[in-house]
N, C-alpha and C positions, 0 to 999 in steps of 0.2 A: 504494500500500500503505499503511495507516494505521499509526500507530506502534506499536498493540498488536499487530498481525499481524507487524510488523517485528521487535518483541522476541520474540515467540512462535517465529518461524521462527529467528531467531538463537540464542534459547537451544536449541531442539531441535537446531541442528547443533553447539552446544557441548556439550550432553549426550552427543550421538553420539560426539563426539570423546573426552571425558573418560572416559566409560564404555564406549567401543568395545570395549575389551580384554574386560570381562566379557561384553557380549552377544555380541562374537565367539566368546569363550571357550565359551560355551554352545552354539554353532553347533558349534564343534569337537568338544565332548564328546558331543552329541547324533548327529553325522554317522554314527556305527555303527549308530544306530538306525532311520534312514531310509535304506534302500538305494538305490543309483543306478539309477534305471528304464532306463538305457542299459547297465547292466553286463551285463545276461543276454540274449543273442541267441537265435534260435530254434535248437532241439535239432538234432543230426545228422538224426534221422528225419524232421523237418518239411524241412530242407534237401533231402533227397533226394525228397521229395514234389514241391518246387516245382521242382526240375531236372527231374523225370519230366514234368511238364505243360507243358514249354515246346515241345515238337514238336507243332504244330498238323496236321500231316500224319495224325494218328492221329484226328482227329475225324469223328465219324459221326453224320449229321443224324437225330434222332429221327422227323422227319417222312418218313424214307424210306419210300415206298408199301408196302413188303413188311410192314410193321408196322401200319399202320391207325391210326397216333395221330391224334387229333381235338383240334380247337382250336375247336369249334362249342358249347361248353357242355355237352356230353354226357360221360359218365364215360368216361375213358381210361386208367384206372388199370392194368387188366390189359395193355394194349398197351404202356403206358410200362415196366411190369415186364418185358415179354418182350424190348424193345430194350436194357434196361440189362443184362439177363442175357446177351444176343448179345455186347454190347460186353465184357462181363467176358471172356467165353470166347474172344473174338477179340482181345484187348487193345487195344480201341478206347476212345475217349472219347466217351461219349454227349454230343451237342451239340443244347441246346434253344435253337432260334431263337425271336425274339419271337412272343408269342402266349400264350392263355391256355389252360393245361392243367388240366382239372377232373378231381380224382381223388377217391375215397371209400375207406373200409375195407371189409374183406370183410364185416364185420357189417351193413353199409348194403345189400349186394348179396344176401347169403345169409340174414340173420336169425340166423345161428349163431354163438355165440362160441367160434370155433375158436382155434387157437394164434396169438397175436398178432393177433387180430380187429379191433384197433384201429389198426393200421398202414395209413396209405396206400401210401407208398413207402418201403421197407425196403432201405437201401443195402448192398449186400455188403462184404466186405474187398477191400483191393488194387484200387480202381478211382478213376478220375477223371471227374467230370462238369463240364461246362462250360455255363454259362447265359447267353444273350446279355441285354444289358439290355431289359426289356420283357418277359422270359419269366416268366410267372407261374404258380405252382401254386395253383390254386385249389380250396378245399374244396368239396365238393357242398352244395347247399342242405340245410338242416335235418340235418346229419350226427348221428350218435347220441354220447352221453356217451363220454369216454374216447378219442376220435379224436385222433389225432396225424398230422399231413401228412407231414412229411419227416422219417423216423426214421434215426438211425446209431446201431448198437449192433455195430459192427464196427470193423477196424483198417486203417490205411494207406489213408484215403479223402482225396481232395482235391475241393473245389468251388470252381471258378473262375468268373470273371465276376460277374454280379450276380443272385442268384436272389432272387426276390420270392415272398412265400406271403401267401395272403389267405384268412384263416379263415372270412370269411362269418359273423360272430359274430351279426349281427342276424336271420339266419334260423334260428338254433338256438333250439328249443324245449323239449329236453329235454337239455340239456347239463351239463357239471358242471367244477369247477375243474382237474381232470387233463387236459383237452383241451391241445392244444399244437400250435403251428405247426412249428418245429424242435425236435426232440425227440432229444437226445443222452443215451445211458445206456450207461455202461460201454463207450465207444469208446476206442480208443488209436491215437495218432499220425493225428490229424485237423487238416486245414488248411481253411479256408473264407476265401476272398478277400472276398465281401460278401454279407450276408443282410440283406432287408428283409422283417420279418414283422410282419403288421398284421391286426387285427380277429379274433383268436382269443379264443374263448370262455373259455378257460384262461390258459394263458401263452403269450406270443409265442415266448419262446426259453427252452429247459429244458436245462440242462447238469448232468449228475450221474451217480447210480449208487447203490452201496450203501459201507458203509465197508470192507467187503472186495472188492467187483466195483466199482470206481469208474472214472470216465474219467480218462486221463492223457495228457498231452502234446497239448493242445488249443490252437491257435492260430488266431484270427479277427482278420482285419484290420479289418473294418468291421462294426458291428451296428447296424441302425436298428429299433427296436421302438415300434410306434404303436398305440394303443387295444387293450387286452387286456382280458377279463373278470376276471383275477385280476393277473398282474404281466406286465411287458413281458420281464424277464429274471429268471430264477431262477437261481443258482449253488449247486448241491447237491454232492455228493461228486465232485469232480474236482481232480486235482493236476496241476501245471503247466499252468494255464491261462493263456493270454496274448491279452487282447483289446487291440487296439491304439487302436480308437475305438468308444465306445458311446453312441449317442443314443436316450434312452428318453422317450417322450412318453405318458404314460397320463392325461392331463387330461380325456379323453373316455371312459375305461375304466370299469372297475367292475360286472360283471353283478349283483351283489349290490344294489347301490346305485343301480339305474336308469342306468346309463352316464353318471354325472357325475362320474368322476374316481375314480383308485385308485392305489395305490403303484406305483412304476416297477421297484424293483429289491428283490430278496429274497435275502438269503443264508441259508439256512435248512437245513443238513444235519440230518436226522431223527435224534434219539437219539445224538449224537456221543459215543463212548465213549473217544476219544483214543488208539486202538491205532496210530495212524500219524499222520505230519504232512502237512498239506494246505497247497497255497499258489498263489494266484491273483494275476494281474496285470492291470491296465488302465491304459493309457497316459493316455487322455482319456475321461472319462465324464460326461456331462450328462444330467439328470433333470428331467422337469417332470410333476408329479403331486402326489399327497396326501403322499408321502414315501418312504423306504426303511428296510428294516429289515435288522440283521445281528444274528441270534439263533442263534449256533453253541452256546454252553454257558453254563455257570455259574461254574466253578471257574477259577482262575489257571491251573492244570495244563491244562485243555483249551484255554484262552486262548492258551496258547504254542503249542499244537500245530495252530494254524489261523490263517496269515497271509495278509492282502490287502494288496497294494501298489496305490495309486492315484497317477498322476501328478498331474493336474488333475480336480477333482470340482467340478463346477457344480450346485447344486440351487435349482430354483425351485418353490415351492410355491403350490397354488391351494387354493381352497375356505376361506374364512376361519371357516366354522362347526365346524371340526374341533376343537372345544375339549378340549385334554388329550391329543390325538393328537402326539407329536413329529415333526418333520420328519424327523430322523434318529434311530433307535432303535437301541442296540447293547447286546448281552450279552457274554459273554466271548469275545473273539478279539483277533488282534494286528492292528490297522489302521495302515498306513504310508502317509501322504498328503502329496504335496509341498504343493498348493495347494488347499484347500477354501473354497468360496464359497456360503454360504446366502443365498437372499432370500425374505423373506416378506411379505405384506401387512401394512401398518402396524397394521392393526386386529384381527389374528389373534391369539387366545390360544393360544399352543403353543410349546413349548421348541424351539430350533433343533437343538442337538446334545444328545442324552440319553444319558448313559453310566451303565449299570448293573452289578451284580454284579462280574465282574473283567475288564470291557472295558479294554483297554491299547492307547490310541491315541496316535500319533505324529505330529504335524503340523508342517510347516515354517511355513506361512502360513494362517491362518484368518480369514475376513472373514464377518460376519454381519449383515444389515440387515433392517430391520422387526419387527413381531411386538410383543406385549404382555407376555408373560411373560418369563421368563429366557431369554437367548441360548443359555446352556450350563447344564446340570445334571448334575452328577457326585455320584452318591449311592451309599453302600454298601449291601449288602442281605444279608441272611442270613448275616452273617460274611464275605462276599467285598467286596474293596476295588477299585475301578476306578482307573484312572489316565490322566493326560492330560500329555502332553509336547508342547509348542509353542514354537517360536521366537517368532513373533509372533501375536498376536490383535488383531482390530480390530473393534469393535462400534458399529454406527450404529443405535440403536434408540430413537427419540425417545419412544415410548409404552411402552418396557419397561424391562427390568433386564438385568443383565451375568451373572456367574457365580453360580450356586448349588453351593456345595460342602459335602457332608456327609461327614465322615470319609473322605477320598480322597486318593490322592497326585496332586499337580499339580506341574508345574515349567513356568514361563513366562518367556521372554526379556522380551518387550515386551507389555504389556496396555494397550490404547489405547481410549477411549470418546470418541466424538464426539456430543454432543447426547443422551446417555442420560437416561432419565427419573429413575432412581434405582438406588443400590446397584449399583456396578460390580464389587464384590467382596463376596460374602456367604458367610462361613465358619462352620459349625456343626459342633461335636465332639459325635458320640454315643460316642465313644471317643477315647484319645489315641494311637492307634497309625496315625498319619499325618502328613504333611508338606505345607505350600503354600509353594513358593518362586518369588518373582518378581523378576526383575532390576529391571524399570522399569514403574511406572505412569503414563501419560500420561491425563489428564482435562482435556477442552475442553468448557465449557459444559454440565456434566453433573452429574445427581444433585440430588435436592431434600432428602433427609435426610443421607445419609452416603454418601460415595465407598467406603470400606471398612467393614464390620461384621463383628465377630468375636463368637461367642457358643458356647454349648454345654450339654449337660445338667450336672446337679449334679456337680461334682469332675472333670469332663474338660476337658483342655487341648487348644484349637486351635492348633497349631503352625504359625505363619504368620512367614516371612521376607521382608521386602520391603527391597530395597536402595536404590530411588531413587523418589521420588514427584514428579511435577511436576504442578500443577494450574494452570488459568488459567480464569476465568471472567467473561465480560462482561455477564453477566445483572443484572438489578437484584435478583432474590432468588437468593441462593447457598445451597450446602448448609449445614447446620447445623454439620457438622464435617466434616473429612477422614477420620479414622478414629474409630470408636466402638468401646468395649469393653463389651460388656454384662455379661460376669461376670468373677470373679477368675481363673478360668482363661484367660480371653482375655487378661488383663493378664500372666499368667505365660508365654503361649505366643508372644507377639509380639515380634519382633526387627525394628528399623527402622533403616534407613540415614538418607539425607538426605531432606528435604521442601524443593521449591521452589515457594513459594507468594505470587507477585506481588501477589494481590488480597486477602492477609490475611483468608483464611477461617480458622476456628477449626480448628487442627490435630489437637486429640486430645480426646475426650470420654469421659467415664465414666458409667455408668449410677449413678442415686442410690444403690444398695445396695453399691457397691464402696467399700471403704475402703483397699486398698491400691492407691493411685493413682500408677503408676510405668511406665516404658517402658525396656526394655533396647536399646540401640543398637549394642553390639559386645561381644565377649568370649566365653568359654566356660563350660563346667560346671566344669572346674577352675581355668583361668586366669581372671585378674583380668578383671572386666567393667566396662563403663560404664552408666550408668542416668540417665536424666531422671526426677525425681519431684517430687510434690506433697506437702508436709510432709516432716517428718523421715523418712530411711529406717531409723532406730533402731526394731528390733521389726517393720520391715514386709518389708524386702528382705533375701533369702537370697543370700550371694555369697562368693565366695572372699576371702581377704585380700589387700590391694592394689586392690580394685575402687574405682571414682569413683561418685559420685553428685551430679549437679547439680541443684539444687534450683529449680523454675521460679517458686515463690512466696517464696523466701528473701529475705533482706537481708544487711545487713553482718554476717559472721561465721556466715551460714546460708545461704549460696548454694552452697557446695562441702562435701562429705563424703568421707571416705576410710575405708575398712574397714581398720582397723589389728590387730584380733585377732578369734578366736572363728570357729567354721566354720557358724552360723546366720544369724539375721537381727539379731545383736547385734555391738557393736564398732565401730560407725561413729562417727567423730569429725569435728565439724564444724571447717572450716579458714577 
C-alpha cells in the first residue's frame, strides 16, 4: 500500500470515528422512515391458505382419463376447466404433472366476444392448484388480442409448486398490450409459491384492479418474468402485496420496438384519486432491461397514499441508444428501499434515478455505476417538490456527473464519488422553498471543474448545508475548485463545516459577478454566526450582534471582525 492510499484509508477511519455520531445519528433519525422488511409477516388469511395445502392426499391428477386433458399441443382448455370445477366441488387439489397444456380463450374457439371472452383459465374462489416443475400453460398459436392465460379474480386461492406460462408472443400477429400471462384482478387472499411467465405479448404478470375494486392480500414467493411485449411485472391497484423474490429480464422484450428490449417493471395505477392507501412490498427485486417506471401521481397528498417497500433492488440497463430515457423514473409515491444498485453502460446518456413532481424516496444505501448524464436528477415541477433521503450514496461514473438538484428536499448522510467526470453536487434554485443537507462528501480523483456547484434564478437562494468535505486527488489535472458559487443567492444559502484538502485544491470560488464573497460556517438566524469572507464584512454580511468574520485576504488588524452593534450588515469592527 503506497503512502497516499495509507493516508487516505487512515483519514477515512478517523473521519468515521470523529463524525460517526453525526452519521450514526442520521441513521437513527431516518430509521422510522425505512420500515423493517422483516417486521410484517403473512396475514392470517395467507397462513390459513398455506396450512390448507399441506395435505397431499387431496391431490387429483388432471390427467385422469375421465377428463381427457391433452398435452399434445392441441387446445385442452375446456377439459382443464372441467377438471378444475370438479376439484372445487369435491374439495380436491388439481395436480398438474410435468407437461405442456395448450390453452386458448373463448374468442379463439367461437369468434364471439362473450362474457370474459379473453380468459383462458379463470380460477374460481376457495381452491388450491398444484403445478409440478415442468408443467407449462402454453397459449395457443396466434392468440387474439386481450387474451390472458391464467386469470384470478376470485378469493382464497393458492397455487403451489412451480407454474410456468408461455405466451408464445412470436406467433401473435394481431395482439395488443393488454394481453397477459398471469392476470390478477380484484383478487382477495391469494398465495402463489412460484410463477415463471415468459414470452407474453403484453405483460408477463399483471396484479391490480380498480381503486374501488382492488386486489388485496396477495403473497407471491417467487416471480420470474422473461421477455414481454410490454412489461414483465405491472403493479396496479393492489394493497398488501408481498413479493419475496422478483427476477425480471426484459432485455429481449418490446413488441413495439422489434423485440430489442423494454422496461421490466411498471407501477402505474390509472388515474389514482387517493381515496385509500395502498401498500406493496418486495424483499428482493432484480430487473434487466431498458428501465422501470413508478408513475402513481403528481401531488404530495397522493405520494403519501401509495407506499412501496423494497429490500434489495438491483437494476441493470441495456441499450445505450436510449438517450433521455431514465433508468428509474418516479412520480409521486413513497418508496422505501434498503439497497438500490444501478448499473449502466459507461457510454449511455441517461439519468440513473430520476425523481419528479412529489416523488418521496428513502434509501439506506444507493450505488450507481456507468452512464454519461447525471447519476441522480431531482427536479420540482408544476409546484410539486420531490424529496430524497439516503444514508449513503456512492457514484462511480467516470464519464458522467453526480446529483442534479433543482429546488428539491435532499438529506444525505455520506455522498461519495470515485472517478466522477464532473460536478458531484449541482444545485439550482428556481425558488427558495427547499433545503439540501449532507453530512459528509468524499471525493476521490473526481471532477474537472467543481465538486460542488451552486446557482439559481435571480433572487432565489439554494439553501445548502454541508458539514464535512474530504477531497483527495492523485491526478495531474485537478478540479478548478471544490465549491463554486455562481450567484449571490448561492453565497447567502451555503453553510459549510470542515474541509479536508490534502492536495491543496482551491476550496472556494466565486463567479466574477459576485461582490459579496463570504461563507457561513456556523450559527443561526438570531444567534451569533461565524463567517469566512474576502474583503471587509462591513456593509456586506448581515448577522446578529456577536457574530465573527475571519477575513481570508486580511492582514495585521484586518484578519478578524466582530459584529458589535446594529441589526443589518453594518457594525463590524476589525480586531
